[in-house]
Every structure is written in structure tokens, then in C-alpha cells.
C-alpha positions as CSV (number, residue, x, y, z in Angstrom):
1,M,-29.3,-22.6,-8.5
2,K,-26.2,-24.7,-8.2
3,K,-24.5,-22.7,-11.0
4,L,-25.3,-19.4,-9.2
5,S,-23.9,-20.7,-5.9
6,M,-20.7,-21.8,-7.7
7,A,-20.4,-18.5,-9.4
8,V,-20.8,-16.6,-6.1
9,M,-18.2,-18.8,-4.4
10,A,-15.8,-18.3,-7.3
11,C,-16.2,-14.5,-7.0
12,I,-15.6,-14.6,-3.2
13,A,-12.5,-16.7,-3.7
14,G,-11.2,-14.3,-6.4
15,L,-11.8,-11.3,-4.2
16,S,-10.1,-12.9,-1.3
17,A,-7.0,-13.7,-3.4
18,A,-6.9,-10.1,-4.8
19,H,-7.2,-8.7,-1.3
20,A,-4.2,-10.7,-0.2
21,D,-2.0,-8.6,-2.5
22,F,-3.0,-5.4,-0.6
23,V,-2.0,-6.6,2.9
24,P,0.8,-4.4,4.1
25,A,4.2,-6.1,4.3
26,A,4.5,-5.3,8.0
27,A,1.4,-7.3,8.7
28,T,2.7,-10.4,7.1
29,S,6.3,-10.4,8.4
30,E,7.2,-12.5,11.4
31,K,8.6,-10.6,14.3
32,G,8.6,-13.1,17.1
33,G,6.5,-15.2,19.4
34,F,3.9,-14.7,22.1
35,V,3.5,-11.2,23.5
36,G,1.6,-10.6,26.7
37,G,1.0,-12.3,29.9
38,K,3.1,-11.7,33.0
39,E,6.3,-13.5,33.7
40,T,7.0,-14.5,37.2
41,I,10.3,-13.2,38.6
42,V,11.6,-15.3,41.4
43,S,14.2,-14.4,44.1
44,V,17.6,-16.0,44.6
45,S,16.3,-17.4,47.9
46,Q,13.4,-19.1,46.1
47,V,15.7,-20.5,43.4
48,K,17.8,-22.2,46.1
49,E,14.7,-24.2,47.2
50,M,13.6,-25.3,43.7
51,R,14.1,-28.6,42.2
52,D,16.5,-29.3,39.3
53,D,15.6,-28.2,35.7
54,V,12.9,-25.7,36.7
55,N,12.7,-22.7,34.3
56,V,13.3,-19.4,36.2
57,V,13.5,-15.7,35.6
58,V,15.5,-13.6,38.1
59,Q,16.2,-9.9,38.3
60,G,19.2,-8.2,39.8
61,N,22.9,-7.6,39.1
62,I,25.9,-9.7,37.9
63,V,28.5,-8.5,40.4
64,Q,31.6,-10.6,39.7
65,R,33.2,-13.0,37.3
66,M,34.2,-16.2,39.0
67,G,35.9,-18.1,36.2
68,D,35.1,-19.5,32.7
69,D,31.4,-18.8,32.1
70,K,30.7,-18.5,35.9
71,Y,29.4,-15.3,37.4
72,L,28.1,-14.2,40.8
73,F,24.5,-12.9,40.5
74,E,22.8,-10.9,43.4
75,D,19.3,-9.7,44.2
76,K,18.0,-8.3,47.4
77,T,17.6,-11.8,48.9
78,G,21.1,-13.2,48.3
79,S,23.6,-14.4,45.7
80,I,24.0,-17.4,43.5
81,T,26.4,-18.6,40.9
82,V,25.1,-18.4,37.3
83,E,26.6,-20.0,34.2
84,I,26.5,-17.8,31.1
85,D,27.9,-19.2,27.8
86,K,29.5,-16.7,25.4
87,E,26.6,-16.9,22.9
88,D,24.0,-16.1,25.6
89,W,25.4,-12.6,26.1
90,R,24.2,-11.8,22.5
91,G,26.6,-8.9,22.1
92,Q,25.5,-7.1,25.3
93,T,28.0,-5.5,27.7
94,V,26.9,-5.6,31.3
95,S,28.6,-4.1,34.4
96,P,27.8,-4.6,38.1
97,A,25.8,-1.3,38.0
98,D,23.4,-2.7,35.3
99,T,20.2,-4.4,36.3
100,V,19.5,-7.5,34.3
101,K,16.9,-10.2,33.9
102,L,18.3,-13.7,33.5
103,Y,16.2,-16.4,31.9
104,G,17.4,-19.9,32.6
105,E,16.9,-23.1,34.5
106,V,17.9,-24.3,38.0
107,D,21.0,-26.6,37.9
108,R,20.9,-28.4,41.3
109,G,23.8,-30.6,42.3
110,L,24.6,-32.4,45.5
111,M,26.5,-29.5,47.1
112,K,25.4,-26.4,45.2
113,T,22.6,-24.8,43.2
114,E,23.2,-22.6,40.2
115,I,21.3,-21.1,37.3
116,D,22.2,-22.1,33.8
117,V,21.3,-19.0,31.8
118,D,19.7,-19.2,28.4
119,Y,19.1,-15.4,27.8
120,I,20.1,-12.1,29.3
121,E,18.0,-9.0,29.2
122,K,19.7,-5.7,30.2
123,L,17.1,-3.4,31.7
């Protein structure tokens, strides 16, 4: 009985290994992380009330360049300075007419609140 059980287990293991060769390449390639769920988009007025280092997503328009890596971002509730490093643009060109989502974190100082942007999504 023990030999029969071992033989069945060996056959199952062999079939599983053989089946692995027939899995389409697209099913095994990595394409990214989690998909699904709903991200919470906050307004500029809400960001101004948040504490330092809170992750945020805002949606609106980058309307003006204010200096090295500093831009003026606006939504329907107001405007805020955002810091966008060169690599965070990821090759995208954005104009004031383009709606964007900015993913970043609140950078709260004594006199001002900004958003330090990690990623830009042009909509």
C-alpha cells in the first residue's frame, strides 16, 4: 500500500512538472504590483491641513514653473507648491492644459506646506 501511494505521488509530481512547461509566457512574466482598490484623491485644501510625511494623491493642473524642481499645482480648491525632481517626470511632457495625478507626500515646514512628488500620471 505504501508503494502504491508513493507511485501515485511520483506520478502527480511528474505531471505537475510537465504541466509547468505548457504555461503561457505571458502568465509567468511580471508586469507590476497590486491592481484594484480605489485610491483616495485629496484636495489641495485638505493637503494644507495634513501632517508632515503623509502620502497623498492629488489631481489637477501644473500651471507654472517656480524655480528649480518647484512648480505651482492647482485644483478647484486652491494651489500649492510641488517639488518634482527630473527623474519623476519619467519622460512625460506636461502643459498647464493637461490634467495630472501627482503621487507624493506632504512636506510640512514652519511657514509653508508643499508636496514632494514621487510619480506623475498624465491623464
